[in-house]
DRENSE-55143 format. One record per residue (C-alpha): x, y, z. Coordinates in nm, 4 decimals, m for minus. Example, Ala and Ser with C-alpha at 12.3 -4.5 7.8 and 13.67 -1.06 7.14 Angstrom:
<rs>
<r <1.2300,m0.4500,0.7800>>
<r <1.3670,m0.1060,0.7140>>
</rs>
This chain:
<rs>
<r <1.9985,11.3246,m1.4961>>
<r <2.1241,10.9756,m1.6173>>
<r <1.8582,10.7698,m1.7977>>
<r <1.6996,10.4556,m1.6576>>
<r <1.6806,10.1306,m1.8494>>
<r <1.4187,9.8437,m1.8567>>
<r <1.4660,9.5399,m2.0745>>
<r <1.1574,9.3255,m2.1099>>
<r <1.2089,8.9827,m2.2647>>
<r <0.9121,8.7673,m2.3712>>
<r <0.9769,8.3994,m2.3966>>
<r <0.9147,8.2373,m2.7384>>
<r <0.6839,8.5207,m2.8594>>
<r <0.6188,8.5160,m3.2466>>
<r <0.6900,8.7926,m3.4908>>
<r <0.3259,8.8817,m3.5537>>
<r <0.1748,8.7917,m3.2231>>
<r <0.1476,9.1554,m3.1081>>
<r <m0.1151,9.4006,m3.2464>>
<r <0.1665,9.6376,m3.3195>>
<r <0.3222,9.3720,m3.5465>>
<r <m0.0063,9.2658,m3.7154>>
<r <m0.1452,9.0224,m3.4757>>
<r <m0.5052,8.9840,m3.3441>>
<r <m0.4052,8.9498,m2.9717>>
<r <m0.5144,9.2500,m2.7649>>
<r <m0.1891,9.4202,m2.6604>>
<r <m0.2771,9.7999,m2.6176>>
<r <0.0139,9.8687,m2.3774>>
<r <0.2791,9.7469,m2.6157>>
<r <0.1059,9.9199,m2.8986>>
<r <0.1239,10.2371,m2.6951>>
<r <0.4954,10.1918,m2.6547>>
<r <0.5312,10.1178,m3.0228>>
<r <0.3213,10.4171,m3.1225>>
<r <0.5298,10.6444,m2.9139>>
<r <0.8585,10.4709,m2.9899>>
<r <1.0125,10.2544,m3.2654>>
<r <0.9480,9.9046,m3.4085>>
<r <1.2401,9.7156,m3.5554>>
<r <1.1709,9.4475,m3.8243>>
<r <1.5216,9.3106,m3.8819>>
<r <1.6208,9.2468,m3.5200>>
<r <1.7970,8.9245,m3.4658>>
<r <1.8616,8.6990,m3.1622>>
<r <2.0051,8.3495,m3.1220>>
<r <1.7552,8.0639,m3.2174>>
<r <1.7002,7.9690,m2.8560>>
<r <1.6593,8.1400,m2.5242>>
<r <1.9675,8.0927,m2.3029>>
<r <2.2122,8.1764,m2.5858>>
<r <2.0173,8.4871,m2.6581>>
<r <2.0269,8.5912,m2.2953>>
<r <2.4057,8.5504,m2.2849>>
<r <2.4361,8.7804,m2.5889>>
<r <2.2038,9.0293,m2.4362>>
<r <2.4035,9.0656,m2.1117>>
<r <2.7479,9.0409,m2.2709>>
<r <2.7220,9.2208,m2.6031>>
<r <2.9057,8.9410,m2.7705>>
<r <2.8487,8.6036,m2.9357>>
<r <2.6996,8.3178,m2.7348>>
<r <2.9932,8.0931,m2.8205>>
<r <3.2173,8.3313,m2.6341>>
<r <2.9834,8.4167,m2.3470>>
<r <2.9339,8.0583,m2.2223>>
<r <2.6243,7.9329,m2.3954>>
<r <2.7775,7.7979,m2.7173>>
<r <2.5039,7.5281,m2.6774>>
<r <2.2063,7.5315,m2.4507>>
<r <2.3337,7.3678,m2.1336>>
<r <2.0584,7.0999,m2.1513>>
<r <2.1911,6.9938,m2.4959>>
<r <2.5549,7.0162,m2.4069>>
<r <2.5034,6.7863,m2.1063>>
<r <2.3678,6.5249,m2.3453>>
<r <2.6848,6.5272,m2.5479>>
<r <2.9784,6.5705,m2.2999>>
<r <3.2116,6.3982,m2.5509>>
<r <3.1711,6.7008,m2.7789>>
<r <3.1321,7.0026,m2.5471>>
<r <3.2677,6.9238,m2.2020>>
<r <3.5632,7.1494,m2.1048>>
<r <3.5384,7.3629,m2.4094>>
<r <3.5732,7.7466,m2.3535>>
<r <3.2412,7.9163,m2.4316>>
<r <3.0405,7.6024,m2.3512>>
<r <3.0317,7.6257,m1.9749>>
<r <2.6460,7.6326,m1.9710>>
<r <2.6396,7.9645,m1.7762>>
<r <2.7121,8.3288,m1.8369>>
<r <3.0969,8.2881,m1.8033>>
<r <3.3461,8.5363,m1.6541>>
<r <3.5218,8.5941,m1.9798>>
<r <3.2678,8.8733,m2.0476>>
<r <3.1739,9.1788,m1.8584>>
<r <2.7959,9.1638,m1.7946>>
<r <2.5973,9.4790,m1.8629>>
<r <2.4642,9.4676,m1.4980>>
<r <2.8202,9.4571,m1.3652>>
<r <2.9398,9.7472,m1.5735>>
<r <2.6514,9.9597,m1.4790>>
<r <2.6873,9.8627,m1.1145>>
<r <3.0402,9.9999,m1.1148>>
<r <2.9014,10.3202,m1.2700>>
<r <2.6521,10.3700,m0.9824>>
<r <2.3416,10.2043,m1.1159>>
<r <2.0858,10.0191,m0.9178>>
<r <2.0195,9.6915,m1.0934>>
<r <1.7401,9.4417,m1.0447>>
<r <1.5874,9.1431,m1.2279>>
<r <1.2603,8.9541,m1.2039>>
<r <1.1729,8.6490,m1.3997>>
<r <1.3620,8.3887,m1.5963>>
<r <1.7400,8.3598,m1.5667>>
<r <1.8569,8.0423,m1.7570>>
<r <2.2188,8.1468,m1.7355>>
<r <2.3430,7.9162,m1.4607>>
<r <2.1851,7.6926,m1.2002>>
<r <2.4596,7.7053,m0.9309>>
<r <2.4862,7.9940,m0.6750>>
<r <2.8075,8.1209,m0.8218>>
<r <2.6338,8.2002,m1.1402>>
<r <2.3125,8.3588,m1.0052>>
<r <2.2085,8.7155,m1.0831>>
<r <2.3296,8.8239,m0.7300>>
<r <2.6869,8.7381,m0.8514>>
<r <2.6560,8.9306,m1.1746>>
<r <2.5690,9.2810,m1.0615>>
<r <2.2046,9.2571,m0.9684>>
<r <2.1264,9.4063,m0.6272>>
<r <1.7768,9.2694,m0.6212>>
<r <1.6657,8.9516,m0.7946>>
<r <1.3856,8.7019,m0.7996>>
<r <1.4425,8.4396,m1.0734>>
<r <1.3349,8.1126,m1.2162>>
<r <1.6707,7.9500,m1.2767>>
<r <1.6043,7.6904,m1.5469>>
<r <1.4450,7.7386,m1.8833>>
<r <1.0785,7.6498,m1.8057>>
<r <0.8271,7.5882,m1.5309>>
<r <0.4570,7.5809,m1.4448>>
<r <0.2980,7.9141,m1.4515>>
<r <0.0618,7.8315,m1.1640>>
<r <0.1532,7.6872,m0.8217>>
<r <0.1164,7.3242,m0.9335>>
<r <0.4457,7.1230,m0.9007>>
<r <0.3833,6.7478,m0.9004>>
<r <0.6489,6.5164,m0.7757>>
<r <0.6960,6.2265,m1.0077>>
<r <0.8505,5.9277,m0.8331>>
<r <1.1925,5.8638,m0.9786>>
<r <1.1735,6.1963,m1.1616>>
<r <1.1103,6.4212,m0.8573>>
<r <1.2187,6.7431,m1.0398>>
<r <0.9836,6.6864,m1.3389>>
<r <0.7972,7.0136,m1.2689>>
<r <0.9587,7.1216,m0.9414>>
<r <1.0850,7.4726,m1.0216>>
<r <1.4189,7.6125,m0.9053>>
<r <1.3833,7.9734,m0.7761>>
<r <1.6349,8.2052,m0.6280>>
<r <1.5817,8.5348,m0.4435>>
<r <1.8941,8.7395,m0.4021>>
<r <2.1745,8.4973,m0.2948>>
<r <1.9391,8.2372,m0.1438>>
<r <1.7271,7.9518,m0.2880>>
<r <1.3509,8.0156,m0.2694>>
<r <1.1206,7.7437,m0.1734>>
<r <0.8248,7.7343,m0.4261>>
<r <0.5982,7.6250,m0.1356>>
<r <0.6343,7.9816,m0.0179>>
<r <0.4765,8.1215,m0.3307>>
<r <0.1212,8.2552,m0.2776>>
<r <m0.1629,8.0204,m0.3575>>
<r <m0.2872,8.2481,m0.6367>>
<r <0.0619,8.2542,m0.8015>>
<r <0.0688,8.3118,m1.1714>>
<r <0.4170,8.3703,m1.3072>>
<r <0.3498,8.6770,m1.5217>>
<r <0.1729,8.8572,m1.2424>>
<r <0.4158,8.7620,m0.9748>>
<r <0.7252,8.8588,m1.1780>>
<r <0.5716,9.1955,m1.2506>>
<r <0.4863,9.2523,m0.8851>>
<r <0.8330,9.1656,m0.7824>>
<r <0.9731,9.3901,m1.0497>>
<r <0.7753,9.6928,m0.9325>>
<r <0.8597,9.6062,m0.5641>>
<r <1.2285,9.6389,m0.6589>>
<r <1.1688,9.9507,m0.8672>>
<r <1.0118,10.1209,m0.5633>>
<r <1.2544,9.9758,m0.3043>>
<r <1.4000,10.2203,m0.0613>>
<r <1.7525,10.0894,m0.1203>>
<r <1.7434,10.2424,m0.4683>>
<r <1.7534,10.5939,m0.3275>>
<r <1.8135,10.8397,m0.6036>>
<r <2.0163,10.6181,m0.8264>>
<r <1.9440,10.5533,m1.1861>>
<r <1.8456,10.1883,m1.2527>>
<r <1.8608,9.8974,m1.4898>>
<r <1.5710,9.6636,m1.4571>>
<r <1.5271,9.3239,m1.6359>>
<r <1.1725,9.1781,m1.6586>>
<r <1.2194,8.8380,m1.8058>>
<r <0.8811,8.6725,m1.8443>>
<r <0.8306,8.2990,m1.9014>>
<r <0.5227,8.3836,m2.1050>>
<r <0.4294,8.2541,m2.3595>>
<r <0.6593,7.9564,m2.3219>>
<r <0.4954,7.6137,m2.2664>>
<r <0.3106,7.4807,m2.0796>>
<r <0.0389,7.7017,m2.2044>>
<r <m0.1700,7.8256,m1.9054>>
<r <m0.3762,8.1341,m1.8370>>
<r <m0.6726,8.2640,m1.6406>>
<r <m0.9917,8.1188,m1.7729>>
<r <m1.1713,8.4547,m1.8177>>
<r <m0.8839,8.5798,m2.0457>>
<r <m0.8894,8.2441,m2.2449>>
<r <m1.2556,8.2782,m2.2922>>
<r <m1.2029,8.6263,m2.4471>>
<r <m1.0367,8.4543,m2.7560>>
<r <m1.3055,8.1841,m2.7931>>
<r <m1.3640,8.1279,m3.1645>>
<r <m1.0658,8.3336,m3.2786>>
<r <m0.8822,8.0380,m3.4168>>
<r <m1.1511,7.8012,m3.5367>>
<r <m1.0323,7.8437,m3.9021>>
<r <m0.6955,7.7027,m3.8251>>
<r <m0.3245,7.8115,m3.8632>>
<r <m0.3153,7.8454,m4.2386>>
<r <m0.5899,8.1085,m4.2357>>
<r <m0.4393,8.2852,m3.9357>>
<r <m0.1070,8.3005,m4.1273>>
<r <m0.2628,8.4674,m4.4259>>
<r <m0.4505,8.7201,m4.2117>>
<r <m0.1336,8.8100,m4.0231>>
<r <0.0718,8.8493,m4.3322>>
<r <m0.1941,9.0922,m4.4696>>
<r <m0.2116,9.2825,m4.1575>>
<r <0.1707,9.3102,m4.1151>>
<r <0.1964,9.4353,m4.4759>>
<r <m0.0653,9.7097,m4.4078>>
<r <0.1411,9.8239,m4.1181>>
<r <0.4532,9.8413,m4.3278>>
<r <0.6325,9.5707,m4.1416>>
<r <0.6792,9.3468,m4.4392>>
<r <0.6616,9.4291,m4.8110>>
<r <0.3299,9.4141,m4.9835>>
<r <0.2858,9.0944,m5.1891>>
<r <0.5864,8.9304,m5.0259>>
<r <0.6322,8.5658,m5.0975>>
<r <0.6231,8.3775,m4.7637>>
<r <0.8069,8.0581,m4.7175>>
<r <0.5857,7.7493,m4.7769>>
<r <0.4225,7.6134,m4.4621>>
<r <0.5927,7.2959,m4.3776>>
<r <0.4960,7.0505,m4.0910>>
<r <0.5920,6.7300,m3.9206>>
<r <0.2242,6.6549,m3.8676>>
<r <0.0373,6.4070,m4.0773>>
<r <m0.2764,6.6035,m4.1252>>
<r <m0.3812,6.9383,m4.2440>>
<r <m0.6410,7.1391,m4.0533>>
<r <m0.9282,7.0290,m4.2783>>
<r <m0.8386,6.6628,m4.2117>>
<r <m0.8635,6.6913,m3.8361>>
<r <m1.1825,6.5688,m3.6556>>
<r <m1.4021,6.8274,m3.4918>>
<r <m1.2571,6.7370,m3.1463>>
<r <m0.9040,6.7750,m3.2714>>
<r <m0.9777,7.1170,m3.4199>>
<r <m1.1518,7.2319,m3.0953>>
<r <m0.8452,7.1182,m2.8974>>
<r <m0.6060,7.2918,m3.1255>>
<r <m0.8137,7.6087,m3.1158>>
<r <m0.8391,7.6044,m2.7334>>
<r <m0.4581,7.5633,m2.7054>>
<r <m0.4145,7.8641,m2.9357>>
<r <m0.6691,8.0605,m2.7373>>
<r <m0.4678,7.9910,m2.4170>>
<r <m0.1561,8.0988,m2.5881>>
<r <m0.3182,8.4316,m2.6885>>
<r <m0.4395,8.4866,m2.3358>>
<r <m0.0855,8.4465,m2.1989>>
<r <0.0238,8.7287,m2.4215>>
<r <m0.2828,8.9321,m2.3226>>
<r <m0.1904,8.8987,m1.9662>>
<r <0.1699,8.9848,m2.0341>>
<r <0.0584,9.3128,m2.1916>>
<r <m0.1717,9.3900,m1.8980>>
<r <0.1330,9.3562,m1.6751>>
<r <0.3464,9.5696,m1.8875>>
<r <0.0715,9.8329,m1.8432>>
<r <0.1321,9.8079,m1.4683>>
<r <0.5004,9.8794,m1.5240>>
<r <0.4208,10.1792,m1.7385>>
<r <0.1877,10.3127,m1.4683>>
<r <0.4525,10.2680,m1.1996>>
<r <0.7018,10.4672,m1.4126>>
<r <0.4349,10.7362,m1.4683>>
<r <0.3528,10.7549,m1.0986>>
<r <0.7260,10.8268,m1.0358>>
<r <0.7434,11.0661,m1.3269>>
<r <1.0147,10.8630,m1.4847>>
<r <0.8656,10.7220,m1.8022>>
<r <1.0168,10.9802,m2.0371>>
<r <1.3644,10.9266,m1.8871>>
<r <1.3467,10.5457,m1.9131>>
<r <1.4816,10.3630,m2.2216>>
<r <1.2459,10.0600,m2.2575>>
<r <1.3405,9.7665,m2.4696>>
<r <1.0758,9.4966,m2.5421>>
<r <1.1851,9.1846,m2.7321>>
<r <1.1395,8.8159,m2.7787>>
<r <1.4311,8.5910,m2.7063>>
<r <1.3876,8.3814,m3.0255>>
<r <1.1202,8.2811,m3.2894>>
<r <0.8000,8.1168,m3.1950>>
<r <0.8341,7.7648,m3.0542>>
<r <0.7259,7.4945,m3.2991>>
<r <0.7990,7.1832,m3.0902>>
<r <0.8685,7.0740,m2.7392>>
<r <1.2358,7.0625,m2.7811>>
<r <1.3843,7.2081,m2.4660>>
<r <1.4574,7.0353,m2.1444>>
<r <1.2944,7.0701,m1.8083>>
<r <1.5434,7.0291,m1.5275>>
<r <1.5353,6.6512,m1.5704>>
<r <1.3603,6.6227,m1.9037>>
<r <1.3762,6.2693,m2.0310>>
<r <1.2039,6.0213,m2.2648>>
<r <0.9312,5.9602,m2.0058>>
<r <0.7880,6.3137,m2.0312>>
<r <0.4802,6.2051,m2.2219>>
<r <0.3865,5.9460,m1.9716>>
<r <0.4510,6.1935,m1.6851>>
<r <0.2216,6.4435,m1.8423>>
<r <m0.0495,6.1830,m1.8783>>
<r <m0.0149,6.0911,m1.5110>>
<r <0.0003,6.4259,m1.3471>>
<r <m0.1865,6.6628,m1.5863>>
<r <m0.5393,6.6932,m1.7187>>
<r <m0.5389,6.7919,m2.0872>>
<r <m0.9094,6.7323,m2.1507>>
<r <m1.0643,6.9931,m2.3681>>
<r <m1.2427,7.1828,m2.0861>>
<r <m0.9308,7.1830,m1.8676>>
<r <m0.6767,7.3197,m2.1218>>
<r <m0.5215,7.6272,m1.9967>>
<r <m0.5596,7.5513,m1.6226>>
<r <m0.2691,7.5161,m1.4011>>
<r <m0.2770,7.1338,m1.4021>>
<r <m0.2701,7.1105,m1.7807>>
<r <0.0362,7.0898,m1.9875>>
<r <0.0008,7.1713,m2.3542>>
<r <0.1935,7.3389,m2.6419>>
<r <0.1009,7.4257,m2.9945>>
<r <0.2119,7.2826,m3.3256>>
<r <0.4644,7.3850,m3.5778>>
<r <0.1861,7.5124,m3.8052>>
<r <0.0725,7.7721,m3.5428>>
<r <0.4402,7.8688,m3.5011>>
<r <0.4693,7.9366,m3.8628>>
<r <0.1545,8.1543,m3.8570>>
<r <0.3586,8.3812,m3.6240>>
<r <0.7014,8.3714,m3.8029>>
<r <0.5757,8.4161,m4.1602>>
<r <0.6974,8.5262,m4.4083>>
<r <1.0157,8.3856,m4.2540>>
<r <1.1291,8.0245,m4.2801>>
<r <1.0549,7.7984,m3.9803>>
<r <1.0788,7.8851,m3.6048>>
<r <1.2768,7.8489,m3.2802>>
<r <1.5892,7.6354,m3.2965>>
<r <1.6378,7.7089,m3.6626>>
<r <1.9076,7.9470,m3.7899>>
<r <1.6648,8.0441,m4.0726>>
<r <1.4992,8.3791,m4.0243>>
<r <1.1943,8.2288,m3.8511>>
<r <1.4109,8.1244,m3.5622>>
<r <1.6175,8.4346,m3.5179>>
<r <1.4193,8.7353,m3.6463>>
<r <1.2192,8.8691,m3.3552>>
<r <0.9898,9.1644,m3.2700>>
<r <1.1512,9.4602,m3.1012>>
<r <1.0045,9.7731,m2.9607>>
<r <1.2040,10.0547,m2.8145>>
<r <1.0634,10.3574,m2.6196>>
<r <1.2453,10.6627,m2.4942>>
<r <1.0705,11.0027,m2.5415>>
<r <1.3794,11.1840,m2.4242>>
<r <1.5885,11.0384,m2.7225>>
<r <1.3393,10.9575,m2.9986>>
<r <1.2302,11.2630,m3.1854>>
<r <0.8596,11.3357,m3.1798>>
<r <0.8329,11.3263,m3.5688>>
<r <0.9861,10.9776,m3.5644>>
<r <0.7751,10.8164,m3.2981>>
<r <0.5646,10.5281,m3.4244>>
<r <0.7831,10.4552,m3.7188>>
<r <0.9146,10.1325,m3.8423>>
<r <1.2955,10.0593,m3.8674>>
<r <1.4064,9.8055,m4.1247>>
<r <1.7854,9.7982,m4.0882>>
<r <1.9610,9.5034,m3.9461>>
<r <2.0232,9.4883,m3.5724>>
<r <2.1102,9.2189,m3.3181>>
<r <2.0601,9.1401,m2.9473>>
<r <2.4326,9.1954,m2.9051>>
<r <2.3685,9.5674,m2.9796>>
<r <2.1608,9.6181,m2.6496>>
<r <2.4672,9.6349,m2.4200>>
<r <2.6614,9.8982,m2.6270>>
<r <2.3363,10.0981,m2.6796>>
<r <2.2556,10.1190,m2.3161>>
<r <2.6182,10.2028,m2.2122>>
<r <2.6243,10.4673,m2.4900>>
<r <2.2912,10.6214,m2.3571>>
<r <2.4178,10.6024,m1.9947>>
<r <2.7458,10.7706,m2.0873>>
<r <2.9397,10.4744,m1.9557>>
<r <3.2399,10.3457,m2.1404>>
<r <3.2894,9.9716,m2.1775>>
<r <3.5910,9.8635,m1.9767>>
<r <3.7704,9.7250,m2.2675>>
<r <3.9893,9.4177,m2.2436>>
<r <4.0104,9.3973,m1.8582>>
<r <3.7361,9.4077,m1.6094>>
<r <3.7331,9.3503,m1.2342>>
<r <4.0855,9.2077,m1.2638>>
<r <4.0014,8.9583,m1.5427>>
<r <4.0688,8.9683,m1.9205>>
<r <3.7281,8.9842,m2.1041>>
<r <3.6107,8.9532,m2.4675>>
<r <3.5467,9.2647,m2.6761>>
<r <3.1874,9.3672,m2.7643>>
<r <3.0690,9.2577,m3.1040>>
<r <2.7464,9.4720,m3.1031>>
<r <2.6959,9.8299,m3.2073>>
<r <2.5164,10.1264,m3.0375>>
<r <2.1768,10.2204,m3.1802>>
<r <2.1999,10.5687,m3.0391>>
<r <2.2715,10.7593,m3.3602>>
<r <2.0314,10.5307,m3.5536>>
<r <1.7365,10.5992,m3.3224>>
<r <1.7995,10.9682,m3.3038>>
<r <1.8086,10.9976,m3.6898>>
<r <2.1756,11.0916,m3.7059>>
<r <2.2749,10.7777,m3.9075>>
<r <2.0789,10.5575,m4.1459>>
<r <2.2112,10.2202,m4.0253>>
<r <2.3391,10.0479,m3.7183>>
<r <2.5640,9.8125,m3.8997>>
<r <2.7559,9.8769,m4.2226>>
<r <2.7082,9.6436,m4.5258>>
<r <3.0500,9.4999,m4.4449>>
<r <2.9457,9.3718,m4.0985>>
<r <2.9524,8.9903,m4.0683>>
<r <2.7323,8.8125,m3.8177>>
<r <2.7142,8.4435,m3.7544>>
<r <2.4751,8.1994,m3.5810>>
<r <2.5044,7.8346,m3.4693>>
<r <2.3007,7.6062,m3.2494>>
<r <2.2387,7.2292,m3.2601>>
<r <2.4455,7.2057,m3.5753>>
<r <2.2515,7.4570,m3.7772>>
<r <2.4726,7.7319,m3.9063>>
<r <2.4341,8.0687,m4.0756>>
<r <2.6444,8.3586,m4.1771>>
<r <2.5291,8.7032,m4.3025>>
<r <2.6890,9.0015,m4.4636>>
<r <2.4764,9.2833,m4.5857>>
<r <2.1523,9.1331,m4.7228>>
<r <2.3178,8.8012,m4.8220>>
<r <2.2940,8.5043,m4.5844>>
<r <2.4355,8.1556,m4.6156>>
<r <2.2592,7.8800,m4.4204>>
<r <2.3575,7.5232,m4.3485>>
<r <2.0855,7.2846,m4.2079>>
<r <2.2053,6.9290,m4.1593>>
<r <2.0018,6.6359,m4.2814>>
<r <1.7372,6.5229,m4.2281>>
<r <1.5962,6.8665,m4.1493>>
<r <1.7794,7.0310,m4.4329>>
<r <1.9826,6.9625,m4.7458>>
<r <2.3126,6.9044,m4.5732>>
<r <2.4568,7.1714,m4.8101>>
<r <2.5295,7.5369,m4.7695>>
<r <2.2543,7.7508,m4.9292>>
<r <2.2635,8.1157,m5.0285>>
<r <1.9771,8.3682,m4.9988>>
<r <1.9259,8.7311,m5.0763>>
<r <1.7158,8.8510,m4.7827>>
<r <1.6317,9.1796,m4.9533>>
<r <1.4548,9.0130,m5.2411>>
<r <1.3705,8.6882,m5.0756>>
<r <1.2979,8.7265,m4.6928>>
<r <1.1347,8.3847,m4.6921>>
<r <1.4641,8.2187,m4.7847>>
<r <1.3045,8.0285,m5.0704>>
<r <1.5301,8.0818,m5.3710>>
<r <1.8766,7.9188,m5.3217>>
<r <2.1394,8.1151,m5.5113>>
<r <2.4287,7.8826,m5.4269>>
<r <2.4776,7.7622,m5.7835>>
<r <2.4035,8.0909,m5.9653>>
<r <2.6114,8.3173,m5.7249>>
<r <2.8863,8.0800,m5.6118>>
<r <3.1317,8.3665,m5.5715>>
<r <2.9160,8.5203,m5.2990>>
<r <2.8698,8.1947,m5.1353>>
<r <3.2420,8.1285,m5.1242>>
<r <3.2942,8.4807,m4.9839>>
<r <3.0483,8.4058,m4.6998>>
<r <3.2081,8.0694,m4.6331>>
<r <3.5425,8.2423,m4.5837>>
<r <3.3689,8.4675,m4.3330>>
<r <3.2289,8.1573,m4.1732>>
<r <3.5792,8.0143,m4.1238>>
<r <3.6799,8.3380,m3.9611>>
<r <3.3709,8.3450,m3.7346>>
<r <3.4482,7.9825,m3.6179>>
<r <3.8026,8.0808,m3.5357>>
<r <3.7065,8.4056,m3.3548>>
<r <3.4359,8.2454,m3.1387>>
<r <3.5934,7.9035,m3.0713>>
<r <3.2799,7.7434,m3.2141>>
<r <3.2683,7.3610,m3.1734>>
<r <3.1240,7.1618,m3.4631>>
<r <2.7890,7.0259,m3.3401>>
<r <2.6599,6.8797,m3.6652>>
<r <2.6639,6.5259,m3.5181>>
<r <2.4758,6.6071,m3.1996>>
<r <2.1287,6.5208,m3.3165>>
<r <1.8498,6.4661,m3.0664>>
<r <1.5158,6.2928,m3.0722>>
<r <1.3618,6.6169,m3.2033>>
<r <1.5363,6.5553,m3.5376>>
<r <1.3746,6.2239,m3.5978>>
<r <1.0918,6.3370,m3.8063>>
<r <1.0061,6.4173,m4.1601>>
<r <0.8931,6.7656,m4.2743>>
<r <0.6567,6.8154,m4.5593>>
<r <0.5100,7.1144,m4.7409>>
<r <0.1331,7.1499,m4.6809>>
<r <0.0632,7.4862,m4.8423>>
<r <0.2211,7.7603,m5.0483>>
</rs>
């Protein structure tokens, strides 16, 4: 019997948010998967969501698969990106999508949740091998059925949904719509749909939680009342201690210093400011709690069908925790603050409701990404190192279940892993009459069965780039380039084995290694067709970072 596959993607989830990764948020269903599966601590994505999703479905680099930049950013700089191969702003047809390859092998494919890989009908999931699909097409949207129309910005919070090959009118959503619940219900509906018959399946459940705006049921938010009253620095220390006890990070690891664009530390905030910050974090925690509850529904649905043991489940975040409101809504513009003031109620008692619109600060984000440096949008480890849980009792040996895996892996590995487990060969250079790019990822099969000690050899070279931030890694050495004003504007070198927080720059003391990596960077640029984006700064760059604690 061929295995089934489920890939669950959380949106902007932090490394230590889950209880299985040292967090305080109640996530028993994901802990159950971790305790009976494997946790990865060195799993890497892109530093933002749509590039990661392109890598997930293609098995190759985002600069090849069509999301060399997030489409929202590329549209702001047509003079740099327009017409460039790999920068189409959608999952292009130079790659064979996982769903298409499995479709040709007889699999039943469905998706529920966020797409963010193309707004136009020609690029929807229905055109990329998914038989059933309900998706939010752009990168963000309200979690409740509250979509205000804002004068000359009519699409400010009007979501774009598609079901199958047709647009879906958001007015037809149920009045009690909550994104996480609805996406799960649709997923289970497709799982149980009669059209599946007896075929094996690939199901993608791509939540928009816990992406801003932070909104969750009041009773779940209240469950976390008081959890965060001590502030992000205290939370960061607690999570570091807890993650170390679980064997996820080394004991006594030196975390990167907490840096912030904010002008005040926690103890300098007024009581009202602290209460507001804590309530925002309580809401964020509640979103993850509800996400876990819904994953419990999926597990039960599999158990009811007696298919849990034969289903390979991947749970991952698409990038590091979000530290700032950087992304675009469909028509995100400079007036966003005034629009939020006009159409949303962010008073303390209303935070978390469907007509509130809040997000947390960079300090809370670094509580989730520590000991790594920074958060989403950065090519430092805080932006690209993410939690990963895999579960497959038919493959993972009983004595290995619950263990922690520390070897390097990437989101590009998911496609070759699933094909390997399904016994399906990648089509190679040509697929459906078109020439396609080769896969850059490697299968995890022998690693998770215990037959090999690593996924990637020490000679494997992996690169990252978004928004002008660049990185290249070989073995445990990584070179990073962060343009000014956010960084030094010079290439830095870090030994991640000794220095996971990317604190000690070795560029001057180990220049030979740096030059070796820069040669690899040149090769990576040539292979991927990467376009230099260092001059494409946005408003999000116009702030000053400062160290607030060690």
